[in-house]
C-alpha positions in Angstrom: 52.6 121.8 -14.6 49.0 122.9 -15.6 47.5 120.2 -13.3 49.7 121.2 -10.4 48.6 124.8 -10.8 45.0 123.7 -10.9 45.4 121.6 -7.8 47.0 124.6 -6.0 44.2 126.9 -7.0 41.7 124.3 -5.7 43.3 124.8 -2.3 43.2 128.6 -2.5 39.5 128.3 -3.6 38.6 126.1 -0.7 40.4 128.2 1.9 38.8 131.4 0.5 35.3 129.9 0.6 35.8 128.7 4.2 36.9 132.2 5.2 33.9 133.7 3.4 31.7 131.4 5.4 33.5 132.3 8.7 33.1 136.0 7.8 29.4 135.5 8.4 27.9 138.2 6.1 24.4 137.2 5.1 23.1 137.8 1.7 20.5 136.0 -0.3 21.9 133.0 -2.2 21.3 134.6 -5.6 23.2 137.7 -4.6 26.3 135.5 -3.8 26.0 134.1 -7.3 25.8 137.5 -8.9 28.7 138.8 -6.9 30.7 135.7 -7.6 30.7 136.5 -11.3 31.0 140.3 -10.9 34.8 140.3 -11.5 34.1 139.2 -15.0 32.8 142.7 -15.7 36.5 143.5 -16.3 36.0 142.0 -19.7 34.1 145.1 -20.7 37.5 146.7 -21.4 37.9 144.5 -24.4 35.2 146.7 -26.1 37.9 149.4 -26.4 40.9 147.2 -27.4 42.8 144.1 -26.3 45.4 146.1 -24.3 42.9 147.9 -22.2 40.8 144.8 -21.9 43.7 142.8 -20.6 44.4 145.6 -18.1 40.8 145.7 -16.7 40.4 141.9 -16.8 43.7 141.4 -15.0 43.0 144.1 -12.4 39.9 142.3 -11.2 41.5 138.8 -11.4 44.9 139.6 -9.9 45.5 138.1 -6.5 47.4 141.2 -5.3 44.2 143.2 -5.8 42.4 140.7 -3.6 45.1 140.6 -1.0 45.2 144.4 -0.8 41.4 144.5 -0.2 41.7 141.7 2.5 44.5 143.6 4.3 42.6 146.9 4.1 39.5 145.2 5.4 41.3 143.6 8.3 43.2 146.9 9.2 40.0 148.9 9.1 37.8 146.1 10.6 35.6 146.5 7.5 33.8 143.2 6.7 32.7 144.4 3.3 36.3 145.1 2.2 37.2 141.6 3.5 34.3 140.1 1.7 35.3 141.9 -1.6 38.9 140.7 -1.3 37.9 137.1 -0.5 35.4 137.1 -3.3 38.1 138.1 -5.7 40.3 135.3 -4.4 37.5 132.8 -4.8 36.7 133.9 -8.3 40.2 134.1 -9.6 41.1 130.7 -8.1 38.0 129.2 -9.7 38.9 130.7 -13.0 42.4 129.2 -12.8 41.1 125.8 -11.9 39.0 126.0 -15.1 42.1 127.0 -17.1 41.5 130.7 -17.4 44.4 132.9 -16.3 45.6 136.5 -16.5 45.4 137.8 -20.0 48.2 138.9 -22.3 47.6 142.0 -24.4 47.7 140.3 -27.8 44.7 138.1 -27.5 41.9 137.3 -25.0 42.6 133.6 -25.4 46.3 134.0 -24.5 46.7 133.5 -20.8 49.4 132.9 -18.2 48.3 129.3 -17.9 48.2 128.7 -21.7 45.9 129.2 -24.7 42.2 128.7 -24.3 
């Protein structure tokens, strides 16, 4: 099942990257790299405790958050909201391909796709 989920996430990743390309927002390449890893700032919540850390991490890696941003960006014709939503989709899909998933509150290594 894990391989099937990873394959599915590769598809979401590819479509999201394609849509980011079609969005045609031009940044320097290094800024794309920094922004790609920016959702991982949600790990800072673990400095407080695992429950809060899981909440902040999951908020920035949940696909519903990404979809809400994409929908709001489309409704408001705001390319930066679209970009942020697609960036969250790209990042969360990439994480899931690597085996990282949404976190449970008991341990950082306990994810919805298994233990790290």
